Kinemage of the C-alpha trace (Angstrom):
@kinemage 1
@onewidth
@group {chain A} dominant
@subgroup {mainchain}
@vectorlist {calphas} color= white
{ca met a 1} P -25.715 13.222 3.432
{ca thr a 2} L -24.449 11.587 0.225
{ca pro a 3} L -21.770 9.055 1.200
{ca ile a 4} L -18.023 10.090 0.241
{ca pro a 5} L -16.879 7.766 -2.339
{ca val a 6} L -13.486 6.517 -1.278
{ca val a 7} L -10.567 4.067 -2.376
{ca leu a 8} L -8.107 2.877 0.191
{ca asp a 9} L -4.542 1.614 -0.694
{ca val a 10} L -3.385 -0.328 2.206
{ca asp a 11} L -0.552 -2.536 3.630
{ca thr a 12} L -2.853 -4.241 6.014
{ca gly a 13} L -1.371 -4.038 9.107
{ca ile a 14} L -3.227 -3.470 12.428
{ca asp a 15} L -3.997 0.058 12.035
{ca asp a 16} L -4.893 -0.336 8.156
{ca ala a 17} L -7.321 -3.009 9.537
{ca cys a 18} L -8.767 -0.470 11.829
{ca ala a 19} L -9.021 1.995 8.904
{ca leu a 20} L -10.664 -0.569 6.568
{ca leu a 21} L -13.374 -1.231 9.319
{ca leu a 22} L -14.286 2.264 9.524
{ca ala a 23} L -14.278 2.869 5.786
{ca ala a 24} L -16.289 -0.400 5.322
{ca leu a 25} L -19.042 0.165 8.035
{ca his a 26} L -19.549 3.782 8.378
{ca pro a 27} L -22.731 4.965 6.418
{ca gly a 28} L -20.907 8.296 5.518
{ca leu a 29} L -18.363 6.557 3.258
{ca asp a 30} L -18.778 4.648 0.070
{ca leu a 31} L -15.872 2.111 -0.080
{ca arg a 32} L -15.533 1.738 -3.769
{ca gly a 33} L -12.315 -0.566 -3.787
{ca val a 34} L -9.187 -1.328 -1.989
{ca thr a 35} L -5.626 -1.803 -3.363
{ca cys a 36} L -2.740 -3.631 -1.775
{ca val a 37} L 0.870 -2.901 -1.574
{ca gly a 38} L 3.883 -4.560 0.246
{ca gly a 39} L 4.721 -2.521 3.397
{ca asn a 40} L 3.863 -3.606 6.977
{ca ala a 41} L 4.051 -7.121 5.638
{ca pro a 42} L 4.789 -8.871 2.298
{ca leu a 43} L 2.200 -8.294 -0.277
{ca ala a 44} L 0.599 -11.823 0.020
{ca asp a 45} L 0.094 -11.360 3.625
{ca val a 46} L -1.287 -7.731 2.960
{ca val a 47} L -3.939 -9.229 0.530
{ca arg a 48} L -4.977 -12.055 2.827
{ca asn a 49} L -5.307 -9.582 5.693
{ca thr a 50} L -7.427 -7.116 3.662
{ca leu a 51} L -9.861 -9.820 2.412
{ca thr a 52} L -10.218 -11.239 5.930
{ca val a 53} L -11.168 -7.633 7.349
{ca leu a 54} L -13.615 -7.046 4.647
{ca asp a 55} L -15.181 -10.449 5.128
{ca ala a 56} L -15.532 -9.708 8.757
{ca ala a 57} L -17.266 -6.450 7.856
{ca gly a 58} L -19.695 -8.114 5.606
{ca arg a 59} L -18.298 -6.243 2.551
{ca ala a 60} L -17.209 -8.897 0.272
{ca glu a 61} L -18.473 -7.110 -2.929
{ca val a 62} L -15.747 -4.593 -2.303
{ca pro a 63} L -13.234 -5.238 -5.110
{ca val a 64} L -9.603 -5.980 -4.012
{ca ala a 65} L -6.528 -5.917 -6.266
{ca ala a 66} L -2.901 -6.568 -5.483
{ca gly a 67} L -0.180 -4.133 -6.435
{ca ala a 68} L 3.452 -3.630 -5.989
{ca arg a 69} L 5.393 -6.032 -3.985
{ca arg a 70} L 8.395 -3.608 -3.293
{ca pro a 71} L 9.395 -0.104 -3.540
{ca leu a 72} L 10.159 1.477 -6.963
{ca leu a 73} L 14.164 1.428 -6.287
{ca glu a 74} L 14.952 -0.448 -3.072
{ca glu a 75} L 14.432 -3.651 -1.471
{ca ser a 76} L 11.352 -4.101 0.795
{ca val a 77} L 11.597 -3.754 4.589
{ca asp a 78} L 8.501 -4.647 6.635
{ca ala a 79} L 7.083 -3.950 10.212
{ca arg a 80} L 6.026 -7.311 11.324
{ca his a 81} L 7.835 -6.688 14.603
{ca val a 82} L 5.127 -4.188 15.304
{ca his a 83} L 2.283 -5.902 13.468
{ca gly a 84} L 2.794 -9.611 14.204
{ca ser a 85} L 4.274 -12.367 11.989
{ca asp a 86} L 1.344 -12.445 9.922
{ca gly a 87} L 1.034 -8.570 9.696
{ca met a 88} L -2.283 -8.436 11.436
{ca ala a 89} L -1.915 -9.244 15.075
{ca asp a 90} L -1.522 -13.277 14.877
{ca leu a 91} L -5.142 -13.562 15.643
{ca gly a 92} L -5.522 -16.930 13.844
{ca leu a 93} L -8.507 -16.021 11.907
{ca ala a 94} L -9.628 -18.200 9.062
{ca ala a 95} L -8.485 -16.974 5.690
{ca ser a 96} L -10.942 -15.728 3.147
{ca thr a 97} L -12.029 -18.075 0.544
{ca arg a 98} L -12.018 -15.228 -1.891
{ca ser a 99} L -9.177 -13.965 -4.071
{ca pro a 100} L -8.162 -10.547 -5.411
{ca gln a 101} L -9.238 -9.530 -8.849
{ca asp a 102} L -6.990 -10.633 -11.649
{ca arg a 103} L -6.037 -7.149 -12.817
{ca pro a 104} L -3.406 -5.164 -11.118
{ca ala a 105} L -3.935 -2.399 -8.518
{ca val a 106} L -3.006 0.582 -11.068
{ca glu a 107} L -6.046 -0.705 -13.266
{ca leu a 108} L -8.534 -0.837 -10.583
{ca leu a 109} L -7.429 2.709 -9.434
{ca arg a 110} L -7.906 3.972 -13.053
{ca glu a 111} L -11.244 2.489 -13.502
{ca leu a 112} L -12.512 3.753 -10.093
{ca ala a 113} L -11.051 7.214 -10.805
{ca asp a 114} L -12.702 7.419 -14.254
{ca ser a 115} L -16.173 6.075 -13.053
{ca gly a 116} L -16.200 8.481 -10.178
{ca ala a 117} L -15.472 11.440 -12.200
{ca gly a 118} L -17.823 10.367 -14.902
{ca ser a 119} L -20.752 9.896 -12.535
{ca gly a 120} L -19.949 13.473 -11.007
{ca ser a 121} L -18.556 11.932 -7.697
{ca pro a 122} L -14.819 12.086 -7.823
{ca val a 123} L -13.467 9.630 -5.482
{ca thr a 124} L -11.270 10.311 -2.666
{ca leu a 125} L -8.119 8.148 -2.603
{ca val a 126} L -6.732 7.346 0.749
{ca pro a 127} L -3.281 5.908 0.600
{ca leu a 128} L -2.353 4.421 4.060
{ca ala a 129} L 0.777 2.789 2.895
{ca pro a 130} L 4.067 3.272 1.067
{ca met a 131} L 2.638 4.911 -2.088
{ca thr a 132} L 4.170 2.683 -4.723
{ca asn a 133} L 0.961 1.782 -6.301
{ca ile a 134} L -0.173 5.436 -6.485
{ca ala a 135} L 3.237 6.501 -8.096
{ca leu a 136} L 2.677 3.922 -10.700
{ca phe a 137} L -0.969 4.935 -11.148
{ca ala a 138} L 0.097 8.535 -11.713
{ca arg a 139} L 2.804 7.639 -14.174
{ca leu a 140} L 0.684 5.015 -16.163
{ca his a 141} L -2.514 6.722 -16.280
{ca pro a 142} L -2.052 10.445 -15.617
{ca asp a 143} L -5.279 11.418 -17.108
{ca ala a 144} L -7.207 9.253 -14.608
{ca phe a 145} L -5.132 10.490 -11.768
{ca gly a 146} L -6.120 13.852 -12.569
{ca arg a 147} L -9.815 12.921 -12.301
{ca leu a 148} L -9.458 12.133 -8.611
{ca gly a 149} L -11.190 14.329 -6.194
{ca arg a 150} L -8.708 14.349 -3.552
{ca val a 151} L -5.744 12.498 -2.094
{ca val a 152} L -5.556 12.152 1.719
{ca phe a 153} L -2.568 10.140 2.603
{ca met a 154} L -1.072 8.745 5.990
{ca gly a 155} L 2.635 9.521 5.856
{ca gly a 156} L 5.270 11.746 6.903
{ca gly a 157} L 5.422 14.368 9.662
{ca ala a 158} L 6.313 17.951 10.117
{ca his a 159} L 7.938 17.282 13.586
{ca val a 160} L 7.634 13.520 14.326
{ca ser a 161} L 9.350 10.537 12.762
{ca asn a 162} L 9.643 6.750 13.589
{ca ala a 163} L 11.392 4.436 11.022
{ca thr a 164} L 14.498 6.567 11.377
{ca ala a 165} L 15.336 9.730 13.318
{ca ala a 166} L 14.264 11.698 10.250
{ca ala a 167} L 11.691 9.559 8.375
{ca glu a 168} L 8.273 8.014 8.846
{ca phe a 169} L 7.692 4.504 7.717
{ca asn a 170} L 5.443 4.779 4.741
{ca val a 171} L 7.596 7.450 3.079
{ca phe a 172} L 10.952 5.942 4.193
{ca his a 173} L 9.737 2.691 2.641
{ca asp a 174} L 9.386 4.376 -0.822
{ca pro a 175} L 10.436 8.033 -0.708
{ca glu a 176} L 10.492 8.311 -4.576
{ca ala a 177} L 7.066 7.198 -4.743
{ca thr a 178} L 5.863 9.817 -2.397
{ca ala a 179} L 7.782 12.548 -4.340
{ca ile a 180} L 6.118 11.340 -7.589
{ca val a 181} L 2.659 11.572 -6.063
{ca leu a 182} L 3.147 15.021 -4.553
{ca asp a 183} L 4.334 16.238 -7.937
{ca ala a 184} L 1.476 14.609 -9.760
{ca cys a 185} L -0.912 16.075 -7.370
{ca ala a 186} L 0.683 19.573 -8.059
{ca glu a 187} L 0.684 18.946 -11.783
{ca his a 188} L -2.806 17.901 -12.083
{ca gly a 189} L -4.446 20.278 -9.371
{ca val a 190} L -5.645 17.384 -7.087
{ca pro a 191} L -6.056 18.498 -3.558
{ca val a 192} L -3.767 16.679 -1.118
{ca thr a 193} L -3.740 16.275 2.600
{ca met a 194} L -1.019 14.752 4.560
{ca tyr a 195} L -2.066 12.960 7.758
{ca gly a 196} L 1.330 12.323 9.366
{ca leu a 197} L 2.875 11.369 12.563
{ca asp a 198} L 2.200 14.681 14.310
{ca val a 199} L -1.387 13.588 14.547
{ca phe a 200} L -1.175 9.793 14.173
{ca tyr a 201} L -0.768 8.847 17.614
{ca asp a 202} L -3.487 10.940 19.254
{ca pro a 203} L -6.614 8.918 18.636
{ca val a 204} L -6.303 5.913 21.098
{ca val a 205} L -8.625 3.263 22.499
{ca thr a 206} L -8.148 1.356 25.696
{ca val a 207} L -7.623 -2.301 26.528
{ca ala a 208} L -11.040 -2.256 28.030
{ca asp a 209} L -12.496 -0.975 24.743
{ca gly a 210} L -10.939 -3.926 23.116
{ca gln a 211} L -12.351 -6.496 25.750
{ca ala a 212} L -15.801 -4.815 25.335
{ca leu a 213} L -15.693 -5.314 21.520
{ca arg a 214} L -14.698 -9.070 21.756
{ca asp a 215} L -17.519 -9.405 24.305
{ca leu a 216} L -19.977 -8.320 21.427
{ca gly a 217} L -19.204 -11.820 19.990
{ca thr a 218} L -19.466 -10.621 16.329
{ca pro a 219} L -16.909 -11.098 13.578
{ca val a 220} L -16.287 -7.259 13.658
{ca gly a 221} L -15.953 -7.271 17.521
{ca thr a 222} L -13.714 -10.243 17.551
{ca leu a 223} L -11.319 -8.710 14.887
{ca ala a 224} L -11.302 -5.167 16.218
{ca gly a 225} L -10.951 -6.172 19.763
{ca gly a 226} L -8.358 -8.619 18.914
{ca leu a 227} L -6.170 -5.853 17.158
{ca ile a 228} L -6.589 -3.626 20.191
{ca asp a 229} L -5.472 -6.293 22.632
{ca phe a 230} L -2.484 -7.253 20.611
{ca ala a 231} L -1.335 -3.689 20.153
{ca cys a 232} L -1.593 -3.050 23.874
{ca arg a 233} L 0.282 -6.186 24.727
{ca arg a 234} L 2.946 -5.552 22.145
{ca phe a 235} L 3.641 -2.052 23.563
{ca asp a 236} L 2.921 -3.153 27.251
{ca ser a 237} L 0.305 -0.412 27.438
{ca asp a 238} L -3.293 -0.071 28.444
{ca thr a 239} L -3.997 2.113 25.333
{ca ala a 240} L -3.424 1.705 21.775
{ca thr a 241} L -3.472 4.024 18.661
{ca ile a 242} L -6.036 3.313 15.821
{ca gly a 243} L -3.373 4.970 13.579
{ca asp a 244} L -4.425 5.028 9.970
{ca ala a 245} L -8.042 4.972 11.013
{ca gly a 246} L -7.764 8.527 11.911
{ca ala a 247} L -6.887 9.705 8.202
{ca val a 248} L -10.201 7.999 7.230
{ca ala a 249} L -12.073 9.575 10.124
{ca thr a 250} L -11.049 13.017 9.170
{ca leu a 251} L -13.097 12.714 5.881
{ca leu a 252} L -16.000 12.333 8.228
{ca arg a 253} L -15.035 14.831 10.986
{ca pro a 254} L -13.064 17.465 9.189
{ca asp a 255} L -13.916 19.814 12.063
{ca val a 256} L -11.670 17.899 14.623
{ca val a 257} L -8.273 18.210 12.635
{ca arg a 258} L -6.318 21.483 12.093
{ca thr a 259} L -4.386 21.643 8.802
{ca gln a 260} L -2.172 24.238 7.258
{ca arg a 261} L -1.427 24.757 3.714
{ca leu a 262} L 2.371 24.309 3.499
{ca pro a 263} L 4.935 23.344 0.878
{ca val a 264} L 6.207 19.971 1.124
{ca arg a 265} L 9.190 18.079 -0.442
{ca val a 266} L 10.496 14.488 0.267
{ca glu a 267} L 14.240 14.058 0.982
{ca leu a 268} L 15.653 11.483 -1.494
{ca ser a 269} L 19.548 11.676 -0.927
{ca gly a 270} L 20.532 12.542 2.592
{ca thr a 271} L 22.583 10.027 4.352
{ca trp a 272} L 20.578 10.415 7.567
{ca thr a 273} L 17.427 12.062 6.300
{ca arg a 274} L 16.326 9.990 3.385
{ca gly a 275} L 12.495 9.698 3.290
{ca arg a 276} L 11.870 12.778 5.495
{ca thr a 277} L 8.975 14.997 4.552
{ca ile a 278} L 10.395 18.394 4.367
{ca val a 279} L 7.637 20.727 5.458
{ca asp a 280} L 8.270 24.288 5.013
{ca leu a 281} L 7.220 25.938 8.293
{ca arg a 282} L 8.645 29.246 7.519
{ca asp a 283} L 5.994 31.996 8.823
{ca trp a 284} L 7.429 34.650 6.549
{ca ala a 285} L 7.177 35.623 2.954
{ca gly a 286} L 9.540 37.648 1.133
{ca asp a 287} L 12.619 37.612 -0.886
{ca met a 288} L 13.622 33.872 -1.643
{ca ala a 289} L 16.798 34.784 -3.723
{ca his a 290} L 18.927 33.475 -0.868
{ca asp a 291} L 17.271 30.081 -1.073
{ca pro a 292} L 18.728 28.162 -3.827
{ca his a 293} L 15.683 25.617 -3.534
{ca gly a 294} L 12.859 27.981 -3.664
{ca leu a 295} L 9.369 26.932 -2.524
{ca ala a 296} L 8.369 23.307 -3.132
{ca pro a 297} L 5.877 23.261 -5.939
{ca gly a 298} L 3.596 20.882 -4.093
{ca val a 299} L 1.442 22.670 -1.465
{ca val a 300} L -0.278 20.360 1.007
{ca asp a 301} L -2.801 20.653 3.849
{ca val a 302} L -0.658 19.267 6.638
{ca ala a 303} L -2.483 17.869 9.713
{ca leu a 304} L -0.860 19.463 12.836
{ca glu a 305} L -3.430 19.041 15.523
{ca ile a 306} L -6.435 16.702 16.060
{ca asp a 307} L -9.100 15.914 18.697
{ca gly a 308} L -7.998 12.327 19.384
{ca ala a 309} L -10.804 11.585 21.603
{ca ala a 310} L -13.413 12.632 19.012
{ca ile a 311} L -11.878 10.411 16.410
{ca ala a 312} L -11.444 7.359 18.685
{ca asp a 313} L -15.145 7.812 19.643
{ca leu a 314} L -16.243 7.899 16.160
{ca trp a 315} L -14.336 4.653 15.401
{ca leu a 316} L -15.662 2.807 18.410
{ca arg a 317} L -19.181 3.647 17.652
{ca thr a 318} L -18.721 2.678 14.142
{ca val a 319} L -17.292 -0.790 14.770
{ca arg a 320} L -19.766 -1.302 17.693
{ca gly a 321} L -22.568 -0.808 15.125
{ca glu a 322} L -24.117 2.260 16.856
{ca leu a 323} L -24.418 4.601 13.827
């Protein structure tokens, strides 16, 4: 099977690190590049963490570019209370000796989108972070954006939230960016899948899995096991979600996720609901005259159910080097 060309946009982060390991190590994926954005941690930490993960995976050749430090309109917030003071579990790993590329993230995205389309293998873009970089890419290089094969983003939720009572963190951090990206996908006919909180928490691994990975004594095992151990301790649990890695895993196992094509908008102005993904779950079709909003122009494949055990098994086998 020809590997799927992918580009990840990350705010590395524990679960972003899990996703990066899967994308870097699985033979079914061709990781073409990684772009970084401020989110779970400040941008400098995100870049350092991303390079560290790729070094551990033996993928130093993958280009990395830094992007937006803050959302389009608001000041940054971060999630270091979840991910550790360095954004990646405070493992004390040696920082990479490499640096990101000199060019900004949007230019790397443009090049990879154009080269993928030109070779007949359009890239799948997987944003796992606030979509500030992707919105800037869509606005600055709309033709290249339109040459993407697909967008699969981790964000939002039809029924579940976390950053506020209404909104998921990635969308809440920069709701205008998510709205711009959904509009751009609709305008350019780029298929888009939302891997949101409805399925995010289902793929889990255990503290024993983490110990077994550390016992391998490899750079990947030390990193992956340390991430799991930290997450279990942080939440006082014997299991931890691999989060963003699930979005990457669905590219390899689309059979284990149930999606439904639904109109989706982003709430931009609500006092209590800013950043909420408004997923239109109405199960009827008829006269919309009474609805002043009409249907959202963006129709999204929304992930609603997933076989979490199958996804977790795929991730574990990949990081253990069993594929």
